[in-house]
N, C-alpha and C positions, 0 to 999 in steps of 0.2 A: 405403496403406503408402508410406512414403518410401523412395527407392531405397537409402539407407544402412542402413536398419533390417532386421535379420534377422527371420525368422518367429518365432524364440524371443523376441526383444525385444517384438514385437507381442503375442504370446501372454501374456507377463508383464504387459503393460499392461492387457490385458483382465481378468486375474485379480487384481482389487484385494483387499487384505486385508479380511476380513469378508464376502467374497462367497461365496454358496452354490455358485457355479459350480465353484470349485476342488475341493472334496470330491466333488462329483458326477462331474466328469471323472476324478478319481483312481479312484473306484469303478468307473467304466466301463472305465478303462484296465487295472486289475488284476483285473478280473472273471474272466479265464481263468487266473489264477495257479495255481489248484489243479487245473486240468483234467488228467485222466489219472493223478493221484496215488493211491497205494494207502492212504496214511496219511490222517489227518485234518488239514486245514489250517484254522486259524482266523486271521482278520484283524480287527484292531481298530485304527483310526486308522493309526499308523505302526508297529504291532507285529504281527508275523506269527509264528505258532507252528505247527510241524509235529509231530504226535503219532503214535505207532505202537507196537505191541507187538512186542517181540523176546523170544521164549521159547527160542531156541537160536541157536547160531552161524550156522546156515543161515538162520534167520529174519532175520538181520542184513542180508541182501541187500535186503529191502524198503525200509528207510529209505535205504539207499545209492542205490537206483534213484530214490527220490523226490528226494533231494538232487541227483542228476544231472539230473533233469527240471527242477528249480527253476533249476539252473545254466543249462540250455538256454534257459529262459524269460528269464532275466536277459540272456543274450547276444542273443537274438532281439529283445528289446524295448529294448536299449541302456540297461539299468538296472543297478543294483548293490545288493548287500546290504552292510551294514557288517559284514564278517566278524569284526572285533574285538569286536562286540557279540553275535555268534552263539555260543550256548553250548548244551550238552547237559545236561539234568537226568535222571539215571538214577533210575528209580523201582523200588521193590521190593527184596526182601532177597537174592534169588539172581540179580541182574542181572549179566550178563557184562561190563558196562561197556566196550562196544566203542567204539573211536575212529572218528570220521567226519570227512569233510572237505567243504568247500563251495568249489568251485574248486580253487585250489592251497593253500588255508589249512586246516590241521587245526583242528577245532572243539574248544574247551576244555570240560572237564567242570565242572559247577557243583554245589556242595553245596546251594545254595538259589537259588530264582528268585523274583522279585517279579512277581506277576500282578495287575493292577488294584489295586495297593496292598497286597496280601497276600503275605507271604513263605511259600513252600512248599518243604519239603525233600524228599529222596528217599524218605522214608517217609510222605509226605503229611501231615506235621505242619504246622500253619499257625500263624503268629504275626503 
């Protein structure tokens, strides 16, 4: 390592485009992302989804705790989520449509979400 180069610069030089090392290191790094969550966390490439059932206003506390744990993970690991891309898809007919936040940002509600190329709405209609 040259004296003027930072560890980050050297790390980026090692991870050439097309290298399998980048995705492997990423998977190792985010492996503990869902540790301690009560909801279901799914990770696919750069897409992370948190799912959970809320059947009452009291049940709303579970996803709030999970979002707070994710926020703690973000701070601990010096990472960030693109809060502008984070949205909530409320499923079901009697959903209380609670508002949540990630960090200081309120999460917007979405009428439809695209998951692996398929659009899904709040009543689980797919197109």
